[in-house]
N, C-alpha and C positions, 0 to 999 in steps of 0.2 A: 748176758742172758739172765733173766730173773731167777732167783733161787727156787721159787715155788713153781716155776714153769713146768717142770717135769711131772709133778703129780697132777697138775691140771691136764696136761697132755695125756697122761696114762688113763685118767678117768674118761677123757674124750674118746680115746681109742677103744676103750672097753665098751662104751655105749654104742659106738659105731659098729663094733664087731658083734655085740649081743642084741642090739636093737631094744635095749631096756635101760632103766635107770637103776643103779645099785641101791640097795636098801640097807646094807650093813657094811661095816668096815672090813676090808680084806687086805689092806696095805700094811697094817702093823701086826706085831706079834704080842703086843701088850693089850690091845683093845679089839682084837679080831673077833668078829661076830656081833659087835655092839651095833645097834641100830644107828644109822647115820643118814642125814638128809643132804642130798646134792642140790641145794637150792639154786645154784648157778649152772644147772645141767645143760641148758641150751648154749651158753657161752662155751662150756667145755666140749660139748658135742661138736660145735662149730670148729674148734681148734682140732679136734680129732679128725673131722672130715678134711680140713685143710691139709693135715699131715698125711692122711691116707692118699690124697691126690698128688702131693709133690713133696713129701717129707718136710724137713725144716724150712725149705724154700717156700712151701705152701703156707706154713704158719707165719712166715715173714710177710708174705703177700697179704695175708689176712690182717696183720697189724698195720700194714701200709694203707689198706682199704679203710680200716676203722679210723686211722689218723686223718685220711682224706675226708671222711664223713664229718669228723669233729671240726676240722679247720673249715671245711666247706660250709657247714651250717652256721658256724660262728661268723664267717664272712658274710653270708646272706642276711643274717640277723643284724649285723652291724650296718649293712647296706640299706637298711630301713631308715637310717639316720644320716649317713654321709655317702659321698661318691663311692662307687664300687671299688676304685683303686685304693682309696684311703681305707675303706672297710677291709680289704684284703691285707693291707699292711698291719692294721690293728689286730686282725685275727691271727696272723702269723706271729706277731709280737707276743700275744697272750698265750699262744699254744705251741711255741717252738719246742717245748719239752716233749710234746707228743711224738715228734719226729725221732727222738732217740729212746723212747720208751719201749722196752721189750714186750713181746706178746704175753698177755695174761688176760683172764676174763674182765679185769678192771677196765681194759680199753673199751669194752662194750658200754660201761657206765659213762666214760668220757664222751663217747659218740652219742649216746642216748640223752645225756644232759645237754649237749649242744643242740640236738633236735628239739628237745623240750623248751629250751630257751628261745629257739627260733619260733616255735608255736606261740609262746607267751608274748614275745615282742611283736609278732605279726598281728596277733589279736589286738594288742594295745594300739597299734598304728592304723589298723583297718576296720576293727570291730566286726570282722567276718566270723560268723559262728563256727565255720568249719575248723578253725584253728583250735578252738576250745573242744570241739567234738572229737578231734583227733588225739587230744591229750590223754584221756583214759586208755585209749588203745595203745599209745606209746608206753604207758606205765605197765599195761598188761604184758606187753612183749618184754619190757625191761626186767620185770620181776623174775623172769625165767633165765635171764642172762647173767645177772650179777646183783649182789646185795645193795649196791649203790642206788637202787631204785628209790630208797627212802629219801634221797636228796631231791629226786623229782617231785615227791610229795611236798617236801618243804618249799620248793620253788613255787608251786601253784598256790600254796597257802600264804606265802609271802606276798604274792601278787594280790590275792584277795584282801589280805590285811592292809596292804599299801593303798588299794583303792578305797577301802573303808575309811582309812585315816584321811585320805584326800577328800572324800565326800563330807566327812565331819568338818574338816578345816575349811572347805569351800561352802559349807552350809547348803549342801545339795541333797541331803538325805530325804527331803520331801519330794524331790524330783522323780517322776515315774521312770524315766529312762535310766537314771542312776540306780534306782532300786532294782530295775530289771538286770542291769549289768552286775550289780553286787550279788544278786541271787544266782546268776549264771556262774560267776566265779566261785562262790562257796559251794554250789552244787557240783561244779567240775572237780573241786578238791575232794568232796565226799565220794563222788563216783570213782575217782582215781584210787581212793583208799580201798573201795570195794573191788576195783580191778586188780589189786594186788593178790586177791584170793584166787585168781585164775592161773593156778600153777598146780603141780602134782601134790603139793602139801597144804593147799588152802591157806588158812590164816597163819599156819605155822611158819611160813616163809618170812612174814613180817616179824613174828615172835622171835625167830632165830636171829634176825639182824639186830633186834633190840637186845637179845641176850649177849651176842658177840660184843656189842657196844659197851656192855657192862662188865666185861671180863677185865680183871686187874692185870692179867698176864700180858696184855697188849702194851702196858706201860714200859716194859723192858725190851720191846721189839722196835728196832730202829725206824721202820716205816710208820709206826704209830706215834713216834715221838715228835715234839714240836720242831718246826723248821728252823734250821740255822741259816741266817741270812747271808753268811759268808760262803756257803756252799753253792754248787750248781742249782740245787733245788731252790735255795734262797734267792738266787738271781731270777729264776723262773717266776717265783712269787712276786718279786719286785717288778717284773715286767708287766704285771697286771695292776699292782698297787700304785706305782709311781705315776703312770699316765693319768689315772682317774683322780687321784688326790692332787697331783700337780696342776692339772687343768683347772680344777676348782680353786686351788690356792692362788694361782697366778692370774686368772682372768676374772675371778669373782662370780662366775656363773653358778647357779644353784640347780642341782638335779631335781627332777620331780620326786615326790615322796616315795612312790613305788620303786623307782630306780635306786634311790638312796637306801631304801630298806633292803633290797636284794644285794646291792653292792656291799653294804655294811656286814650283812650276814656272811656272804661268801668270802670276803676278805679276812674276817675273823676265823671262819671255818677253815680256810685254806692254810693259815699259818699254824693251826693247832696240831697238824700231823703231816709228815712228809708225803704220805699217800694221798692227801687231799689237795695238794697244790694244783695238780692238773684239773681237778674238778672246778677249782676257782677260776682257772684260765678259760675253761669251756663256757663260763657264764659272762665273764667280764668284758669281752669284746664289744657287744652291742651297748653295754652300759657306758663304756668309755666313749664310744661313737656318739651316744646321745648327748653327753655333756660337751663334747667337741663341737657338735653341730650348732650349739647355742653361742659359741664364742664369735666375737667380731673378726678375729684373725682367720677363722675358717671361712667365713662369708667372703672375706677379701680374697682368699686363695681359690675359692670355688670355680671362678671362670677358667682358671688355668687347667683344671681337670677335664674340661670339655674340648681340649685341643684334639683335632682329628687324628693326629699322629700317635696319640697315646694308646688307643686300642691295639694298634699294630705292635707297639712296644710290649703291651701286656701279653699278647699272644706269643711273641718271641721269648719273653721271660718264662712263660708257662712251658713252652716246648723245651727250653733249656733245662728247666727243673726236671721235667719228665725224662729227658734223655740222660740226665746225670745220675738217675737212680741206679742203673746197673753198676756204674763205677762205685757209687757209695756202698751199694750192697756187697760188691766184691771185696771192698776194703773191710767191711764188717765181717764177712765170712772169714777172711784171713785172720783178723784179730780174734774171732771166736775160736778158730782152730788152734791158734797159737796159745791162747790162754785158758782153754776149756779145762785143763787138768788143775789149774789154779782155782777156778771157780767151782768145779765139780770133781769128785773123786773118781775119775775115769780109771786110772791105773790101779788105784787101791781096790776098786770094785772088781777089776780083773783078777787081782791077787786073791780076794775073798772067794771068787768062783773057782779059780784054779785049785785052791787048797781046801775047798769044801768047808768054808767058814761062814756060809750065808745064813745059817740057823742062829737066831737070837743074837743079832748084831746090835750093839748099842752105839748110837751116833747122835749127833746134834741135829736140830731142825734144818740147818743150812745144807747138810750133806744128805739128809734123808730123802729129799725130793728126787735127787738123782738115783738113789738106791731103789726107790719105788719104780722108776723108769726101767731099771735093770731087773725088776722082778724080785728084789731082795726085801723080805719083810723088815720093817723098821721098828725102832723103840718109840720114837716120837717124831712128828713132822710139823708142818705149819698149820695144820687144821686145829686151831685152838678151840673151835666149837666142839670138836670130838673129845679132846683130852681134858679140857676145862682147867681152871686155875690150880686146883690141888696138885694134880699130877704134873702140870707144867712147872710149878715152882719147886716141887721136889727135885725135878731134873735140873732146873736152872741153878738152884743152890748147890747141887752136887757137882755140876759142871764147873762151878767156881771154887770147888774144893773147900767148901765151908764145913764146919764141924759136923760130922755125921754122914759125910759123903759115902762112906763104906756101907751104911745101912741100906741105901738104895741098891747098891751093887749086890749085896747079900740077899735082898728081897727078890730081885728080878733075875739074878743069876745069868747074866749074858755069857755067851760062849766066846765072844770077841768084842772088841771096841774099835771103831773107826773114828778117830778124833783128829782135829787139826793140831798141828804140832805146838801151837801156842795155847791150847786149852789147859787150864790149871788141873783138871781132873787127870789128864795124861801124866802130869808130873808126879802127883801124889800116888797114883796107881803104880807107877814104876818104882817110886821110893818105898812103897809098902812091901815089895818083894813078892807079892802075890801075882803080879802080872809082869810079862816081859814083852818087849817089842820085837815083832817079826817082819815088819815092813815100815819103811819111811821114805818119803820123797820130799820135794821142796815144800809141800803144803800139808800133807796128810801122813798119819801113822796108823798102824794096826797093832793092837795089843791082844794077847791071848793069855790064859792062865799059865803060870810058871811050869806046871806039870806037862804042858803040851810038848809033843816031840819035835815041833817045828824049830828050826835053828833060830837063835836069837840074833837080832841086829841091833847093836848098840846105838843109842840115840846120837844124832849128829849135833854139833854145836849150832844153835840157832843164830841166824843173822837177821837182826831186826832193822838195821840201818843200811842204807845204800852208801856209795862212795862219797856222797855229799853231806852225810850226816842226817839225812831225812829218813823217816819211817818208810819201810817198804809198803807199797800201797795196800796189800791185803792184810797188813798188821795194823792199819789205821783203824781206830775204834769207830 
């Protein structure tokens, strides 16, 4: 379960209950009352509605539906170039990461980008105006779901730029039909920019995304860091990179300029940050299919895909996948129930509530999302656009026990600290003698001022390695 999931859910539930969009922060005790924009309000409200209908099972079904939309539109986009069965395989290969991605508003961006790519590819192959006409409407919906709508703007302008380069290279700028198409493409891009104003905040939604992109604090957040190709995310990225580059390298086919421009951008964009890998996958399926369709090997294999028995096999495979979902979901539920206190401070939050320690709790961003879900005001959480760089880095450096860590504690005067047992701030706070530990479990600890009447619980000896000499998973950086 994603660490930010709970604050997204809490916002969604609040909007469902109150029928309004919050205008100020009321989750933290450090920035309470500060104006705050919920630019992804529709995505979070959808999560809240799903939860109100069927709890966590409802949010899981919503994530499954968004995954199906992403893979489905990637499949149909790829099918513009290759046989439908081949297109489905490519779509699954590029988007398998979606299947294991937990619910969060970012899933709306994956789905909307797949839809936008389908519209782009469909116009390229059919020249039907309706596909371009639908594009600004998709952006208008997307801007209310998640900040990833900016990628949709980039996609349409990449198409317009690609067509412009093709027109210059092919010496077709004087052709009236080419001029008309270029005018349509650039106009669609500009209208799409205007469509981003169709949200409760107008132009500020776009300005907020640009502001978040410029925050330096994202550089120390794992999901914003470059992709390590040796991890699962790295393998997902390679699932989109290797087929595209491999087909070109091994067969010598050349993609059209528009396809090459889009692929180059998204392959670079995807490797720049962990959270962008799935966006890359949502675009790459039809681009891979386009180069595959040009190869002589594909043309040789094409007759075998028309075998009458194959559609029956496809239906049986689809039925098997659908029927297997309850089993997969049950396994997932068991794993979540088994590991939830390692991922989120469930028992520690119970202790805070039982001993009336919920006022002015200091905790890290990873724990704060769950505390928000429990109705406990937080010191800081994952909303970097609220806290901004100055406050975030003050906390980040203090959590690493850098020189002056005590200045932050003295300034904000927390009444308790809920920290992971491996956080450096916990060690120096205990060593200072000003704080004592009153709770500890396998993952979390709670510290209070030494003067507190609560009985002290001595720190346990931390076990970082398992029996095989490997780092225990939740201690892996």
